[in-house]
C-alpha angles and dihedrals in degrees: 000000000000103000124187120239123230118202114202117194117202120189117222089248090056088063096062135046120231109284094003107101099144119121090243093053091049091049089055089053089049089051091052091046091053091051089056096044103044092074087067089062091045087055091057103264127131109232127218119179122197122182145187124230108194100129093038096051089045090056091048091050090050090051091048093050092048092061098035109139136141088261095045107030123191118263114243119258095255090057091049089051091052090048092054093044090052094048095048092044090050093050092049093043093050091046091053093047090050091050091048089053093047089053094042091242123157095217130127134214130200138184127225119194111207 
């Protein structure tokens, strides 16, 4: 079957509601996002999700700077970017897998950190 691919781009701000930057709050947004995107797969499309991470990496950098000492040095920015990409990818992947399970689908999801 020659299926079409849909690429959905989510900005980092789309992954959190105003004033709700906790991991749990962002996971709830990922859950809602998955509920809206899974119907694309059910309609025969392959789904690729790309995302930004501006607010999330900013929060990680702030956390890093707040504990910066000689014994616990701050991670460099590129590492903080990878940390935020991994977290967001994980949240979206888990949300999709949960939605697949809820709908009794035999689909898989994976995350690629770039």
